[in-house]
N, C-alpha and C positions, 0 to 999 in steps of 0.2 A: 365416400368421395374417392378415397385411394383405390378402392376396388373398381370403381367405375373407370378411373384413369388407367388402371391395370388392364381392364378389358379392352379399353380403347387402343392401348399400345399393342396388345396382343392381336387385335383386329388389324391394326396397321401393318404388323410384321407379316401376318397371313396374306393380306392383300398385296404387299410388296413382293412376296414370294410367288404369288400367282401371276403377277403382272407380266413378266416375260413370256410366260406360257400362253398368255392371251395374244401376244405378238406372234407367236406360232400360227394361231389361228388366223390372224390377220394376214400373214404371208401366204398361208395356204389359200385363203379367199382370193388374194390378189393374183396368185398364179393361175387360178381358175378363169381370170379375165383374160380375154384374148389380147387386150391392149397392155403393153409394157408399162404405160404410164400409171397403171394401178399400183405398181411397186414403189412409185416415186417417194411417197411419204415414209416408206419403210426401209429405204436403202440410202446409205451415204456414199455416193459414187466417189467423192474426193478422198474419202478415207480408204476405200478400197484400192483406188489408183495408187495412193501413197504407199500402201503395204506392198503392192506389186512392184512399184518402182525400187523399193528397198531390196527386194529379192533379185531384180534385174542387176542392180548395181554390186550386189554381193557376188552374183555370178560372174559379171565382167571382171571384178577384182581378182576372182579365182583363176579365170582364163587368161587374163592379161596382167601379170604381176608387173609392178613397177621396178625401177632400177635394181639389178641384180647385185650391185656393189662388187663387180668383178675386180680382182686385184691381180696384176701379173706376178710371176714368180720372181723372187729377188735375185737369184743368180744371173738372170739375162740382163740385169742392169749393168753387169760388168763388161758386156760385149757390145761394141758399137752397133753392128748390124742387128743384133737381136733386140737392142734398145729401140732401134727405129721401127723394126717390126712390131714391137710392143706398143709403141705410140700410135701406130696405125690401127692395130687392133683395138686399143682403148678408144680411138676415135670412132671406129665402126660400132663398138659396144655402146658408146654414148649416143650415136645416132639411132641405134636400135632401141635404146631406152626411150628416146624422145618419140619415136614412132609409137611405141607401146602406150606411152603416156597419152598421146594424141588419140590413138584408137580408143583407149579406155574412156577418156572424157567424151569423145564424140558418140561412142556406142551408148553411153549412158543418156546422152541427149536424145539421141535418135530413139532409144528404147522408151524413154519417158513420153516422147511425142507420140509414138506408136500406141503406147498404153492408153493415153488420154483418148485416142480415137477408137480404140478396140473396147475398152471397158465402158459400156453404156448400159442403159436400163435393159435393152434387148439382150445384151450379153449376160446380165445378171439373171434375167428370167430364163434364158435358155440353159445357163449353167445350172441353176437350182432345179429346173425340170429334168435335165438329164441325169443329175445326181440322184434326184428322187426316183426316177425310173429304174436306174441301176440298183439302188439299195432295196427298192420294193421287189425288184426281180430276184435278188438274192435271198430275200426273206421267204418269197413264195417257194423257190427252189429247195431251201433248207427245210421248209415245213413238209416237204414230200408231196407237193401238189401234183396232180395228175398232169400228163403231158400236154393236154389240150389247154389247161389253165396256165401252164408255165408259158406256152407259146403265145397265149393272149397277152400275158403280162409283158413279155419281151417286145411284142410287135405292136402294142397298143399305142395310140396317139399320146404325145407328150402332155397335151392339155388335159388328158384324162387321169394323169399320174397324181396320186395324193401326196403332197409334201408331208402331212402328218403321218401317213402310213410309213414314210421312209425314215422318220425320226427313230434312232435307235437309243440315243442318249441326249439329255438336255438338262443342264444345271448351271448354277452359278459358279464362275471362276473367281469373281470378287463382287463387291456390292453393286458395281456399274458395269460388269462384264459378264455376259452369259454365253455359254458354248452349246452349240447344237451339233450332233454328230449324225450324219445321214449314212447309213450302212454300219456294219460291224468292223471292229478292229481287225486288221489283217486282210481285209477285203476291199482295198482302196476306198475307204470312207471319205466323205467330204465334210469338212468342218465349216460351219457357218457361225460367225462371231456376231453377236449383238452387243452393242454398247449403249448405255443410257445417255440419250442426248435431250437434255431438258426434261420434257414430260413424255418422251417417246423413245422406246427401244428401237434402234435401227441397225440394219446390217452393215458392219464396217469392214468385214473381210469374208472371202469364201476361198477356201484353200483345201487341196487334197494331200 
């Protein structure tokens, strides 16, 4: 009985390890369909949008830092005219900081709204196909394919590009997170993140 249970456990582990690789086959099949809706069960758009919003917010914070904490020099406080100028400059600094705060908040809002409209199933499909085409082209060139074959790879239609062929690495990052790399490191690879959602592995991030 113990041996039977051990075999069942081993079988379960093996099947679990194969599970996300089957999702790669599903993604490949969905990308061959001309309709973007074929990807719908395999893509979590809300999760992808959330990741991109965080990146936009981080960029905005870096470009538009909040209050600089400007402090005037102490010696000027002893001079009436210099003190007035100091107060005027401080007022201008406060106004500038308020403008930066307003810009930061509104750029985040505008960026979020734009991302919601831009990141769609069509976008996901086109992004995955473009990344697959780029990675497959790199692989053909590195393999020393003949000039005609290279040209065919680079100019072929996107719908004919194999997602599976473009996969250079695919493995678990954790028990519920699986990373797929399209293309080789150092050559603008695209990372596709799968996350276990109930009984389905779904794409939750696409990033280069």
